[in-house]
Backbone bond lengths (Angstrom), bond angles and torsions (degrees), N, CA, C in turn:
res aa  C-N    CA-C-N  psi(-1)  N-CA   C-N-CA  omega(-1)  CA-C   N-CA-C  phi
1 X - - - 1.451 - - 1.521 110.97 -
2 X 1.366 117.37 -39.80 1.456 120.44 179.34 1.527 110.88 -63.78
3 X 1.341 116.55 -38.09 1.464 120.43 178.70 1.506 110.76 -64.38
4 X 1.320 116.86 -42.75 1.471 121.04 178.34 1.527 110.81 -61.09
5 X 1.342 116.40 -44.01 1.457 119.95 178.58 1.526 111.61 -63.08
6 X 1.332 116.30 -41.03 1.448 120.91 179.11 1.523 110.65 -64.20
7 X 1.318 116.98 -45.60 1.479 120.33 178.55 1.513 111.91 -62.95
8 X 1.332 116.00 -40.02 1.465 119.86 177.14 1.521 110.71 -62.81
9 X 1.329 117.06 -42.37 1.464 121.67 178.88 1.524 109.92 -63.69
10 X 1.342 116.55 -47.59 1.454 119.59 -178.03 1.517 112.00 -62.28
11 X 1.330 117.44 -42.49 1.457 119.66 -179.53 1.521 111.49 -70.59
12 X 1.320 118.30 -32.79 1.461 119.76 -179.11 1.519 112.02 -76.53
13 X 1.336 117.49 -21.87 1.465 120.09 178.85 1.514 113.05 -98.65
14 X 1.316 117.64 -5.17 1.445 120.87 -178.54 1.509 113.51 82.18
15 X 1.329 117.29 -1.53 1.468 121.67 178.24 1.497 108.67 -69.92
16 X 1.302 115.53 144.37 1.470 119.73 176.18 1.510 112.42 84.99
17 X 1.292 118.96 -0.53 1.469 122.35 178.56 1.511 109.26 -115.21
18 X 1.315 114.74 151.87 1.455 122.38 175.59 1.526 107.12 -116.32
19 X 1.311 116.82 135.67 1.457 121.56 -177.29 1.509 109.68 -116.97
20 X 1.328 115.50 144.37 1.458 121.37 -176.97 1.524 110.83 -129.49
21 X 1.312 116.80 140.01 1.467 121.10 176.13 1.522 109.03 -71.16
22 X 1.313 115.77 160.31 1.465 121.59 173.48 1.532 108.11 -124.37
23 X 1.301 115.93 174.64 1.474 119.83 175.44 1.508 111.69 -75.70
24 X 1.324 117.13 -8.17 1.449 123.62 174.59 1.531 107.04 -103.69
25 X 1.318 117.75 111.64 1.476 120.11 -173.73 1.523 113.02 -67.54
26 X 1.311 118.51 -6.21 1.467 120.90 -179.38 1.515 112.52 -91.55
27 X 1.353 116.84 -0.72 1.474 120.61 -175.07 1.516 109.34 -138.11
28 X 1.337 116.78 140.18 1.462 122.01 167.85 1.525 106.35 -120.07
29 X 1.318 115.54 163.28 1.470 119.59 -179.11 1.518 109.02 -117.28
30 X 1.328 116.51 133.09 1.469 121.52 171.57 1.532 103.80 -87.13
31 X 1.313 116.67 112.28 1.459 123.82 -169.40 1.535 112.68 -60.99
32 X 1.302 118.36 -43.22 1.472 121.30 -174.09 1.523 113.88 -56.96
33 X 1.322 117.55 -37.16 1.463 118.99 -179.18 1.526 112.30 -123.29
34 X 1.355 115.65 9.75 1.468 121.96 176.82 1.543 112.00 59.11
35 X 1.316 117.32 29.67 1.463 121.53 -178.84 1.527 110.14 -78.49
36 X 1.321 116.61 133.59 1.449 122.71 173.83 1.520 107.73 -83.51
37 X 1.319 116.15 121.91 1.462 120.53 -177.17 1.523 109.44 -116.66
38 X 1.332 116.44 118.24 1.460 118.89 178.01 1.527 110.65 -61.33
39 X 1.306 116.90 134.42 1.458 122.64 -177.64 1.532 109.40 -85.97
40 X 1.327 114.85 63.67 1.451 120.66 176.96 1.539 107.78 -126.15
41 X 1.308 115.08 142.50 1.477 119.11 -172.83 1.525 112.38 -64.33
42 X 1.322 120.21 -20.21 1.463 121.66 179.95 1.521 112.16 -77.34
43 X 1.318 118.79 -17.19 1.454 122.50 -178.09 1.521 109.14 -77.82
44 X 1.326 117.78 124.23 1.467 120.93 -174.19 1.528 112.40 -65.30
45 X 1.339 117.37 -33.96 1.475 120.04 179.15 1.532 109.92 -68.94
46 X 1.334 117.18 -39.87 1.457 120.74 179.00 1.541 109.43 -68.25
47 X 1.319 115.07 -38.92 1.474 120.26 178.52 1.537 109.30 -62.82
48 X 1.345 117.20 -40.78 1.458 121.10 178.50 1.528 110.60 -63.33
49 X 1.342 115.78 -39.24 1.468 118.75 176.55 1.522 110.72 -61.41
50 X 1.330 117.08 -47.72 1.477 121.24 -178.86 1.519 111.10 -60.57
51 X 1.333 116.59 -42.18 1.462 120.70 -178.13 1.529 112.20 -71.70
52 X 1.331 116.70 -22.94 1.481 118.96 -179.57 1.516 112.17 -73.65
53 X 1.329 117.39 -18.48 1.466 121.39 -179.70 1.523 113.31 74.96
54 X 1.302 117.58 11.29 1.454 121.04 -179.48 1.538 111.09 -73.37
55 X 1.302 115.03 159.72 1.469 122.19 175.14 1.521 107.36 -106.51
56 X 1.338 115.59 139.35 1.455 119.86 179.24 1.517 111.60 -67.35
57 X 1.321 116.66 139.61 1.447 120.05 167.59 1.506 107.28 -67.68
58 X 1.337 118.59 153.19 1.458 119.17 -179.15 1.519 112.00 -69.27
59 X 1.331 115.61 154.25 1.460 120.66 178.22 1.514 109.47 -70.11
60 X 1.330 115.43 157.18 1.465 120.53 175.07 1.513 108.36 -66.58
61 X 1.310 115.63 144.87 1.461 121.26 177.84 1.532 107.70 -82.68
62 X 1.317 115.61 129.60 1.454 120.54 179.45 1.536 107.68 -105.00
63 X 1.300 115.94 119.16 1.471 120.84 179.00 1.509 108.08 -103.42
64 X 1.312 115.68 123.95 1.468 120.87 179.49 1.520 108.66 -103.46
65 X 1.315 115.46 125.66 1.471 120.46 176.35 1.525 107.42 -68.92
66 X 1.333 117.81 121.24 1.476 119.30 -178.01 1.519 112.71 -61.78
67 X 1.339 117.41 -28.44 1.470 119.46 178.83 1.520 111.39 -64.69
68 X 1.323 116.65 -36.13 1.459 120.47 178.24 1.530 110.49 -65.64
69 X 1.336 115.58 -43.15 1.462 119.93 178.67 1.518 111.40 -63.69
70 X 1.339 117.05 -41.02 1.470 121.03 -179.63 1.534 109.75 -65.58
71 X 1.327 116.61 -43.06 1.474 119.30 179.74 1.519 111.34 -67.13
72 X 1.312 116.94 -38.07 1.489 119.66 178.57 1.517 109.71 -62.58
73 X 1.335 117.43 -43.94 1.454 120.34 178.68 1.521 110.45 -65.28
74 X 1.337 117.44 -37.42 1.466 120.91 178.35 1.516 111.06 -62.23
75 X 1.337 117.30 -40.35 1.480 120.60 178.20 1.530 109.78 -64.14
76 X 1.337 116.22 -41.48 1.473 118.84 177.87 1.524 110.11 -62.34
77 X 1.339 116.25 -44.56 1.469 119.97 178.92 1.528 111.40 -63.03
78 X 1.346 117.03 -39.38 1.445 121.14 -179.75 1.532 111.45 -61.46
79 X 1.326 116.34 -36.28 1.473 120.32 -178.22 1.532 112.86 -83.82
80 X 1.321 116.79 -9.29 1.463 121.92 -176.47 1.526 109.54 -74.23
81 X 1.307 116.84 107.02 1.461 121.74 -177.19 1.528 112.74 -69.96
82 X 1.319 117.59 -15.16 1.465 120.48 178.72 1.528 111.66 -75.00
83 X 1.328 117.14 -15.72 1.465 121.08 -179.73 1.548 109.33 -82.90
84 X 1.306 115.08 155.86 1.469 119.56 177.32 1.518 109.32 -70.07
85 X 1.320 114.93 165.94 1.460 120.25 178.92 1.517 110.54 -61.17
86 X 1.314 117.30 -42.01 1.478 120.32 179.15 1.519 111.44 -62.67
87 X 1.336 116.66 -42.15 1.476 120.08 179.48 1.525 109.93 -64.34
88 X 1.326 117.14 -38.71 1.455 120.56 -179.78 1.521 110.96 -69.14
89 X 1.339 117.99 -37.74 1.458 120.94 176.33 1.523 111.10 -66.54
90 X 1.319 117.16 -40.73 1.470 120.82 176.38 1.528 110.28 -60.29
91 X 1.333 116.31 -40.90 1.455 120.98 179.20 1.536 110.64 -65.39
92 X 1.344 116.06 -38.21 1.466 119.99 178.99 1.537 109.75 -64.08
93 X 1.313 116.39 -44.39 1.471 120.80 179.73 1.537 109.93 -62.12
94 X 1.321 115.87 -41.84 1.485 120.07 178.64 1.525 110.11 -65.13
95 X 1.348 117.23 -38.63 1.453 121.12 -176.46 1.532 112.03 -67.37
96 X 1.319 117.46 -35.95 1.466 119.44 -179.36 1.512 112.59 -88.53
97 X 1.343 116.80 -5.70 1.456 121.35 170.48 1.510 115.61 86.77
98 X 1.319 117.75 26.42 1.481 119.52 174.75 1.498 111.30 -86.13
């Protein structure tokens, strides 16, 4: 029973948990269980984080391959019916990487 009370206290105060920022400023992650916690003051888990005085770990760095972005835009351009046939063919060639 004492262990349960201690765990309840620790979880309600944010003690014993580590929190990490995300690339979405509306969400933080509780590292121990990978829980997504909305960063709103009404959320009890977020409130526990704020009251604990902890600092967020930095978010993971997301590296985007520029070739993927270029090909994705080329596919969008290829499907764009407002473009001329030549523009759409150029986009197709760019999308397949020739």
